C-alpha positions as CSV (number, residue, x, y, z in Angstrom):
1,M,-7.4,-4.6,14.7
2,A,-3.9,-3.3,14.1
3,I,-0.9,-5.1,12.8
4,V,1.9,-3.7,14.9
5,T,4.5,-6.2,13.9
6,T,4.5,-8.6,11.0
7,Q,7.8,-10.3,10.6
8,N,10.9,-9.4,12.5
9,T,14.2,-10.4,11.2
10,D,15.5,-10.6,14.8
11,S,13.0,-13.4,15.6
12,P,14.6,-16.8,16.4
13,A,11.8,-18.6,14.5
14,Q,12.9,-17.4,11.1
15,D,16.1,-17.1,9.1
16,P,17.0,-13.5,8.3
17,K,18.6,-14.5,5.1
18,E,15.1,-15.5,3.8
19,F,14.3,-11.8,3.1
20,I,17.7,-10.7,1.8
21,N,17.6,-9.7,-1.9
22,I,20.2,-8.1,-4.1
23,I,19.1,-4.7,-5.3
24,N,21.4,-2.4,-7.3
25,N,24.1,-4.9,-6.5
26,N,23.6,-4.4,-2.7
27,P,22.0,-6.7,-0.2
28,Y,18.6,-5.4,1.1
29,R,16.1,-6.7,3.6
30,F,13.1,-6.7,1.3
31,N,10.0,-8.0,3.1
32,I,6.7,-7.4,1.4
33,G,3.5,-9.2,2.4
34,L,-0.3,-9.0,2.1
35,F,-2.5,-9.3,5.2
36,T,-6.2,-9.4,5.9
37,S,-7.8,-8.6,9.3
38,D,-8.6,-12.2,9.9
39,G,-5.0,-13.3,9.7
40,R,-4.7,-14.5,6.1
41,Y,-1.2,-13.8,4.7
42,Q,0.7,-14.0,1.5
43,Q,4.4,-13.3,1.2
44,L,5.3,-11.5,-2.0
45,K,8.7,-12.7,-3.3
46,M,10.7,-10.2,-5.3
47,G,10.3,-12.3,-8.4
48,A,6.5,-11.8,-8.2
49,I,6.8,-8.0,-8.0
50,N,6.8,-6.3,-11.3
51,S,7.1,-2.9,-9.8
52,L,6.7,-1.2,-6.4
53,V,6.3,2.6,-6.2
54,L,6.3,4.4,-2.8
55,I,5.4,8.1,-3.0
56,D,6.4,10.6,-0.3
57,N,4.9,14.0,-1.0
58,F,5.5,16.8,1.4
59,T,2.0,18.2,1.2
60,N,0.5,14.9,2.4
61,F,1.4,13.7,5.9
62,Y,1.1,10.1,4.7
63,H,2.8,7.9,2.1
64,Y,1.0,6.2,-0.8
65,G,1.7,4.4,-4.0
66,Y,1.0,1.2,-6.0
67,I,2.4,-2.2,-6.5
68,I,2.1,-4.4,-9.6
69,I,2.4,-8.2,-9.0
70,D,2.4,-11.2,-11.3
71,N,-0.9,-12.7,-10.7
72,T,-0.9,-15.4,-13.4
73,F,-3.6,-18.0,-12.7
74,D,-4.6,-15.8,-9.7
75,A,-1.5,-17.0,-7.8
76,A,-1.8,-14.3,-5.1
77,E,-5.0,-15.8,-3.8
78,R,-4.5,-19.4,-5.0
79,M,-1.0,-20.2,-3.7
80,V,-0.5,-20.9,0.0
81,D,3.0,-20.6,1.6
82,F,2.5,-22.8,4.6
83,E,6.0,-22.5,6.0
84,T,5.9,-18.7,5.9
85,Q,2.4,-18.6,7.5
86,Q,3.5,-20.9,10.3
87,S,6.3,-18.5,11.0
88,I,3.8,-15.6,11.0
89,A,1.4,-17.5,13.3
90,A,4.3,-18.0,15.8
91,N,5.6,-14.5,15.8
92,S,2.7,-12.1,14.8
93,T,0.7,-9.9,17.2
94,I,-2.4,-11.3,15.5
95,N,-3.7,-14.2,17.4
96,T,-6.1,-15.5,14.7
97,V,-3.4,-16.3,12.1
98,S,-4.1,-19.6,10.5
99,P,-1.4,-21.4,8.5
100,K,-4.1,-23.3,6.6
101,K,-5.8,-20.4,4.8
102,G,-4.7,-18.7,1.6
103,F,-4.9,-15.0,1.1
104,I,-8.2,-13.6,-0.2
105,F,-8.9,-10.0,-1.2
106,K,-11.8,-8.8,0.8
107,G,-12.2,-5.3,-0.8
108,D,-12.9,-3.6,2.6
109,S,-9.8,-1.4,2.8
110,R,-8.5,-4.0,5.4
111,D,-6.5,-5.8,2.8
112,L,-3.1,-4.6,4.1
113,L,0.2,-4.3,2.3
114,V,3.1,-4.5,4.9
115,V,6.4,-3.1,3.7
116,D,9.8,-3.5,5.4
117,I,12.8,-2.4,3.4
118,M,16.3,-1.6,4.5
119,P,19.8,-1.9,3.0
120,V,22.2,-4.2,4.8
121,L,24.9,-2.0,6.2
122,S,28.4,-3.5,5.9
123,E,31.9,-2.6,4.8
124,D,31.3,-4.5,1.5
125,S,28.2,-2.6,0.5
126,D,27.7,0.9,-0.8
127,F,26.1,1.9,2.5
128,N,29.1,1.8,4.7
129,F,28.1,4.4,7.3
130,N,29.6,4.9,10.7
131,T,26.3,4.8,12.6
132,T,24.8,2.9,15.4
133,D,22.1,0.3,14.7
134,K,19.4,2.7,16.0
135,E,20.7,5.6,13.9
136,A,20.9,3.4,10.8
137,E,17.3,2.2,11.4
138,N,16.1,5.8,11.6
139,F,18.1,6.9,8.6
140,F,17.6,4.0,6.1
141,K,14.6,1.9,7.2
142,M,11.3,2.1,5.4
143,S,8.5,0.5,7.4
144,F,4.8,0.9,6.5
145,T,1.4,-0.7,6.9
146,F,-0.7,0.4,3.9
147,S,-4.4,0.0,3.3
148,I,-5.2,-1.3,-0.3
149,N,-7.9,1.1,-1.5
150,N,-8.3,-0.1,-5.1
151,T,-7.2,-2.9,-7.4
152,E,-6.8,-3.3,-11.2
153,E,-6.1,-6.3,-13.2
154,I,-3.9,-6.0,-16.3
155,P,-4.1,-8.9,-18.8
156,G,-0.8,-10.2,-20.1
157,S,0.2,-11.4,-23.6
158,A,0.3,-15.1,-22.8
159,P,-2.7,-17.4,-22.0
160,G,-3.7,-17.0,-18.4
161,Q,-1.1,-14.4,-17.7
162,K,-2.2,-11.2,-15.9
163,F,-0.9,-8.7,-13.4
164,K,-2.6,-7.1,-10.5
165,K,-2.1,-3.5,-9.6
166,L,-2.8,-2.6,-6.0
167,Y,-3.2,1.1,-5.0
168,F,-2.5,1.9,-1.4
169,W,-2.1,4.6,1.1
170,D,-1.1,4.8,4.8
171,M,-3.5,3.1,7.2
172,Y,-3.7,6.2,9.3
173,Y,-5.1,8.1,6.4
174,E,-7.6,5.4,5.6
175,L,-8.9,5.5,9.2
176,L,-9.3,9.3,9.0
177,R,-11.4,8.8,5.8
178,E,-13.6,6.1,7.4
179,K,-14.2,7.0,11.1
180,N,-16.6,9.7,12.2
181,S,-15.3,12.2,14.7
182,Y,-17.0,13.8,17.7
183,F,-14.1,16.0,18.7
184,S,-14.7,19.3,20.4
185,T,-12.1,21.8,21.7
186,A,-14.6,22.5,24.6
187,N,-13.5,19.2,26.1
188,Y,-9.9,20.5,26.4
189,T,-10.4,23.9,28.1
190,D,-9.9,24.8,31.7
191,S,-13.4,26.1,32.0
192,E,-15.5,24.3,34.6
193,D,-18.9,25.2,33.1
194,V,-18.4,24.7,29.4
195,S,-22.1,24.6,28.6
196,N,-22.6,28.2,29.8
197,S,-19.3,29.6,28.4
198,D,-19.0,31.6,25.2
199,D,-17.0,30.4,22.3
200,S,-13.8,32.2,23.4
201,N,-13.8,30.1,26.6
202,R,-14.2,26.9,24.6
203,S,-11.3,27.7,22.4
204,I,-7.7,26.4,22.6
205,Y,-4.6,27.1,20.4
206,T,-4.9,25.6,17.0
207,G,-1.8,23.5,17.5
208,E,-3.2,22.1,20.7
209,A,-6.4,21.4,19.0
210,I,-4.7,19.4,16.3
211,K,-2.6,17.5,18.8
212,S,-5.7,16.8,21.0
213,F,-7.7,15.7,18.0
214,L,-5.0,13.2,16.8
215,T,-4.6,11.8,20.3
216,E,-8.3,11.3,20.7
217,F,-8.9,9.9,17.2
218,F,-6.0,7.4,17.1
219,N,-6.6,5.8,20.5
220,E,-5.2,2.6,21.8
221,E,-8.7,1.1,22.2
222,D,-9.1,1.1,18.4
223,G,-5.7,-0.6,18.0
224,W,-3.9,2.2,16.1
225,P,-2.2,4.4,18.7
226,I,0.2,7.2,17.7
227,T,2.9,9.3,19.3
228,I,2.9,13.1,19.3
229,G,6.4,14.3,18.6
230,D,8.4,17.0,20.4
231,I,8.1,19.2,17.3
232,F,4.5,20.5,17.4
233,D,3.8,24.1,16.5
234,Q,1.4,25.6,19.0
235,G,0.0,28.3,16.7
236,A,-0.6,32.0,17.2
237,T,-4.4,31.9,17.6
238,K,-7.1,29.9,19.3
239,V,-10.0,28.1,17.7
240,F,-13.4,26.8,18.9
241,F,-14.4,23.7,16.9
242,S,-16.9,20.9,17.4
243,S,-17.3,18.3,14.7
244,P,-20.5,18.8,12.7
245,A,-22.7,15.8,12.2
246,G,-21.3,13.5,9.5
247,Y,-17.7,14.8,9.7
248,K,-15.1,12.2,9.3
249,G,-11.7,12.5,10.9
250,A,-10.1,13.7,7.6
251,D,-12.7,16.6,7.5
252,C,-11.9,17.7,11.1
253,L,-8.1,17.5,10.5
254,E,-8.4,19.5,7.3
255,Y,-10.5,22.2,9.0
256,L,-8.1,22.6,11.9
257,L,-5.0,22.7,9.7
258,S,-6.7,25.3,7.5
259,R,-7.0,27.6,10.6
260,H,-3.5,27.2,11.8
261,V,-0.8,29.9,11.5
262,S,2.5,29.9,13.4
263,N,3.6,32.5,15.9
264,S,5.0,36.0,15.3
265,D,8.6,34.7,15.5
266,N,7.8,32.7,12.3
267,N,6.0,35.6,10.6
268,Y,2.7,33.8,11.1
269,D,3.9,31.2,8.6
270,Q,2.1,28.1,7.4
271,A,2.8,24.8,9.1
272,F,2.7,21.2,7.8
273,L,1.8,17.9,9.5
274,R,4.0,14.9,8.9
275,V,4.2,11.4,10.3
276,E,7.6,9.7,10.6
277,R,7.7,6.6,8.4
278,N,9.1,4.2,11.0
279,T,7.8,5.4,14.3
280,S,4.3,6.6,13.9
281,V,5.3,9.9,15.4
282,F,3.3,12.9,14.3
283,N,4.9,16.4,14.1
284,L,3.6,19.8,13.1
285,E,6.2,22.3,12.1
286,S,6.2,25.7,10.5
287,L,7.9,25.9,7.1
288,R,10.1,28.7,8.4
289,D,11.5,26.4,11.1
290,I,12.0,23.6,8.5
291,F,14.0,26.0,6.3
292,K,16.2,27.0,9.3
293,K,17.4,23.4,9.4
294,A,18.8,23.4,5.9
295,L,22.1,25.0,6.9
296,N,24.0,25.6,10.0
297,T,24.8,29.3,9.9
298,E,25.6,29.9,13.5
299,A,29.3,30.1,12.9
300,N,30.4,33.3,11.3
301,S,31.6,31.9,8.0
302,S,30.8,32.4,4.4
303,T,30.7,28.7,3.9
304,P,28.2,27.3,6.5
305,Q,27.9,23.7,7.4
306,V,25.0,21.4,6.5
307,G,22.0,21.6,8.8
308,S,20.1,18.8,10.4
309,S,17.7,18.5,7.5
310,Y,20.4,18.6,4.7
311,L,20.7,15.1,3.2
312,E,23.4,15.2,0.5
313,T,24.7,17.0,-2.5
314,F,24.1,15.9,-6.1
315,K,26.3,16.7,-9.1
316,L,25.1,17.5,-12.5
317,G,27.1,14.9,-14.4
318,V,25.8,16.0,-17.7
319,Y,28.1,19.1,-17.3
320,S,31.2,17.2,-16.5
321,D,34.3,16.4,-18.5
322,V,33.5,18.8,-21.3
323,N,36.5,20.1,-23.3
324,N,36.2,23.8,-23.9
325,E,38.2,27.0,-23.9
326,F,36.0,28.9,-21.4
327,T,37.5,30.6,-18.4
328,I,37.0,28.5,-15.3
329,E,35.3,30.1,-12.3
330,N,34.3,28.9,-8.9
331,V,31.0,27.1,-8.9
332,S,30.8,26.2,-5.2
333,F,27.1,26.7,-4.4
334,T,26.6,24.0,-1.7
335,P,28.1,23.4,1.7
336,P,31.6,21.9,1.4
337,D,31.0,19.4,4.2
338,A,27.9,17.8,2.5
339,M,27.7,14.1,1.9
340,F,28.2,13.1,-1.8
341,L,27.5,9.5,-2.9
342,D,29.4,9.1,-6.2
343,K,27.5,6.1,-7.4
344,Y,24.1,7.4,-6.3
345,G,24.5,11.2,-6.5
346,T,25.3,11.9,-10.1
347,I,22.5,13.3,-12.2
348,N,22.8,12.5,-15.9
349,N,19.4,13.7,-17.1
350,F,17.0,16.2,-15.5
351,N,14.1,18.5,-16.2
352,Y,14.3,22.0,-15.0
353,D,11.0,24.0,-15.3
354,P,10.6,27.6,-14.3
355,M,7.6,28.9,-12.4
356,P,4.5,28.5,-14.7
357,G,3.3,32.0,-15.7
358,A,-0.3,30.7,-16.2
359,H,-0.5,29.9,-12.5
360,S,1.8,32.6,-11.0
361,Q,-0.3,35.4,-12.6
362,Q,-3.4,33.9,-10.9
363,D,-2.2,32.6,-7.6
364,L,0.8,34.8,-6.6
365,V,-1.1,38.0,-6.3
366,S,-2.3,40.4,-3.6
367,V,-5.3,39.0,-1.7
368,L,-8.2,41.2,-0.6
369,V,-9.6,39.3,2.5
370,H,-13.3,40.1,3.1
371,S,-14.7,39.1,6.5
372,Y,-17.8,39.8,8.6
373,N,-17.9,40.1,12.4
374,N,-21.3,38.9,13.4
375,D,-20.9,40.2,17.0
376,E,-20.1,43.8,15.9
377,K,-22.2,43.6,12.7
378,Q,-19.2,44.9,10.7
379,F,-17.6,44.1,7.3
380,T,-13.9,44.3,7.0
381,V,-11.7,44.3,3.9
382,E,-7.9,43.7,4.6
383,Q,-5.4,44.6,2.0
384,N,-2.0,45.6,3.4
385,Q,-1.1,42.5,5.4
386,H,-2.1,40.3,2.4
387,S,-0.6,42.4,-0.3
388,I,2.1,41.1,-2.7
389,Q,4.6,43.3,-0.9
390,S,3.8,41.7,2.4
391,T,4.0,38.3,0.8
392,L,7.4,39.1,-0.7
393,C,8.7,40.3,2.7
394,A,7.6,37.1,4.4
395,Y,8.9,35.0,1.6
396,D,12.3,36.6,1.7
397,A,12.6,36.3,5.5
398,N,11.3,32.8,5.7
399,Y,12.6,31.0,2.6
400,V,15.5,33.1,1.2
401,Q,17.6,34.5,4.0
402,P,18.3,31.1,5.6
403,F,20.6,30.6,2.5
404,N,22.4,33.9,2.7
405,P,25.3,33.6,2.6
406,V,26.1,30.1,1.4
407,S,29.0,30.8,-1.0
408,F,30.7,33.8,-2.7
409,A,27.4,35.3,-3.7
410,G,24.3,36.2,-1.6
411,A,20.8,34.8,-1.9
412,Y,18.0,36.8,-3.5
413,P,14.3,36.1,-4.2
414,N,13.6,34.5,-7.5
415,F,10.1,35.9,-7.9
416,F,9.5,39.1,-9.8
417,P,5.9,40.4,-9.5
418,G,5.8,43.1,-12.2
419,Q,3.7,46.3,-12.3
420,Y,0.2,44.9,-12.5
421,R,0.6,43.0,-9.2
422,M,2.6,45.7,-7.5
423,Q,0.1,48.4,-8.5
424,Q,-2.9,46.2,-7.3
425,K,-4.2,45.8,-10.9
426,N,-4.0,42.0,-10.5
427,V,-5.6,40.9,-7.2
428,K,-7.7,38.1,-5.8
429,N,-10.8,38.4,-3.5
430,V,-11.3,35.9,-0.7
431,F,-14.3,35.8,1.6
432,T,-14.0,34.2,5.1
433,I,-15.9,34.0,8.4
434,I,-12.7,33.9,10.5
435,K,-12.9,36.6,13.2
436,D,-9.3,36.7,14.3
437,S,-7.3,39.0,12.0
438,T,-4.1,37.0,12.7
439,Q,-5.8,33.7,11.8
440,R,-7.0,35.3,8.5
441,F,-3.4,35.0,7.3
442,S,-4.3,31.4,6.6
443,S,-6.9,32.6,4.1
444,G,-4.9,35.4,2.5
445,R,-1.1,35.8,2.5
446,N,-0.3,32.3,3.4
447,R,-2.1,30.9,0.4
448,A,0.2,33.1,-1.8
449,L,3.2,31.9,0.2
450,Y,2.1,28.3,-0.4
451,N,1.8,28.8,-4.1
452,N,5.1,30.6,-4.2
453,I,6.8,27.6,-2.7
454,F,5.1,24.8,-4.6
455,L,4.9,26.6,-8.0
456,N,8.5,27.6,-7.9
457,N,11.4,26.7,-10.2
458,T,11.3,22.9,-10.2
459,L,14.1,20.3,-10.7
460,L,13.0,16.8,-11.5
461,F,15.6,14.0,-11.9
462,K,16.0,10.2,-11.5
463,V,19.0,8.6,-9.8
464,P,19.9,5.2,-8.3
465,G,17.8,4.7,-5.2
466,S,18.6,5.1,-1.5
467,T,16.0,4.7,1.2
468,H,17.3,7.7,3.3
469,R,15.8,10.2,0.9
470,I,12.6,11.8,2.2
471,A,10.4,14.8,1.3
472,G,10.7,17.9,3.5
473,S,14.5,17.7,3.6
474,F,17.2,19.6,1.6
475,I,19.7,18.6,-1.0
476,G,22.4,20.5,-2.9
477,I,22.8,20.7,-6.6
478,N,26.3,21.5,-7.9
479,R,28.6,20.8,-10.8
480,D,32.3,20.8,-11.6
481,N,34.3,23.4,-13.4
482,A,33.7,22.1,-16.9
483,F,31.7,25.1,-17.9
484,S,32.3,28.8,-17.3
485,F,30.1,30.6,-14.8
486,S,26.8,32.1,-16.1
487,D,23.6,33.6,-14.7
488,F,22.0,30.2,-15.3
489,D,24.3,28.8,-12.6
490,S,22.9,31.3,-10.1
491,K,19.5,30.1,-11.1
492,I,19.9,26.3,-11.1
493,L,22.7,25.5,-8.6
494,G,22.3,25.7,-4.9
495,V,20.2,24.2,-2.0
496,Y,16.9,22.7,-2.9
497,F,13.8,21.7,-0.9
498,I,12.5,18.2,-1.6
499,V,8.8,18.3,-2.4
500,E,8.4,14.7,-3.5
501,V,10.4,11.5,-3.5
502,K,9.3,8.4,-5.4
503,H,11.0,5.1,-4.4
504,I,10.7,2.9,-7.5
505,F,11.6,-0.8,-7.3
506,Q,11.6,-2.7,-10.6
507,G,13.0,-6.2,-10.5
508,N,16.5,-5.9,-8.9
509,E,16.7,-2.3,-9.8
510,Y,15.8,0.6,-7.5
511,F,15.5,4.3,-8.4
512,N,14.5,7.6,-6.8
513,E,12.6,10.1,-8.7
514,I,13.1,13.4,-6.9
515,R,11.1,16.7,-7.4
516,C,12.5,19.7,-5.6
517,I,12.3,23.5,-5.7
518,K,14.7,26.3,-5.1
519,T,13.4,29.5,-3.5
520,Y,16.3,31.8,-4.3
521,S,19.0,32.8,-6.8
522,Y,22.6,33.6,-6.2
523,D,23.5,37.2,-6.9
524,N,20.8,39.5,-8.0
525,L,19.8,38.5,-11.5
526,Q,18.2,42.0,-11.8
527,L,15.5,40.8,-14.1
528,I,13.2,43.7,-15.1
529,T,10.7,44.1,-12.3
530,G,8.7,46.8,-14.0
531,S,7.3,44.6,-16.7
532,R,3.6,43.9,-16.7
């Protein structure tokens, strides 16, 4: 049974002011509650929440995190808020809500945490944006139904005092972990006699297979329907797949995603599945297409405008207002029309870590892909299309050139393989049963591309929070003219891809912890490429 709607601040049966809290000196709609499948409910007031951490990681299509609540004297299960439960009973889609029952943890992954957070947009707040209500909802609202998958009690220092830590992840992911799947691509072909067809006639494009699987798995009958978005990569190859006995939904989805490569226009790139946090819309998009949205380079200009996935520019405040005698040079490394939130966009402390050599020397190498064709009884070893040279070409085209030019300097790859890798003295062997040579990109070169993205130079910082920040989008990192230009500016400043965003609520304070990577350098740093 699904909870589609919990409490709606537009409902006439409740006062919207009841859920307004002041966070970072701004009014927020902050509605957090616990549900069970039999209708038991407990409203979590802000004073009872020690901390709430929502994690948005690009490599996971779902959100997850934890919440720590003050559970002194087991208040979460002992206290009953009759007024709130009566409101829920009147307005909820659950017909079994009883205002006479307190919340009880059942421990069956059907203890649900429902989250509805959004800043109040007004002229008096920091979020005075000229948007329609619908645009504002899409931009700022965070709405989730989480499954609580584990709990932990933390004793306090006073008698009877304790805290309860609840770990949770998106309910869609929980269902994928639980429910067996009997999906087969053979049910989605045009063949009239599937039982007598060979595997090729039972195959469909990998993107279509993923789309069909999701639609079949999350059906309305089970109460958790989804919507397939307009952005759904079809894929370059076909796959025949029937769920083995015992396969859960998560196993099927992982298998289909592992076989997916985008089309030739995207250099057979990798693609990532994401679900929009407020609409339950699933999208599958190649990373190359995502990077194309960082900047708008259609106009013939050396200073392109922000793209549809560019959120805002941050400023390294630690480099500001420094008195020195250096020669001032231009440090414009981000689009001039980007949004900058002065109060929320100044970085005072950050960690900047280069690509870890211990991993790059193992994971960013040429891949020798070994395969066996059972029909032709032939072994194949592919090297050229999975070599480090091929990887670098695809990396440059997909993840570097979208930022060239963005300012007075060009964009250049920031990865330098050295002689051992270029001379095939440092390689990796991979064995696969995939027959299609194009689909084998998923086992070879695309693994190196994945590692090159997510092991790249990383910037980690913490700033005052805003709900519009999401993984899979782009931000700019810039500074003022307090320091003279150096090669380090070419390395650290510019447009970054957000890999992970943490939304951290602690009392009346709200922070974002953002981890992002930059795939290029301005100007050619000309680091020695012949080193071993």
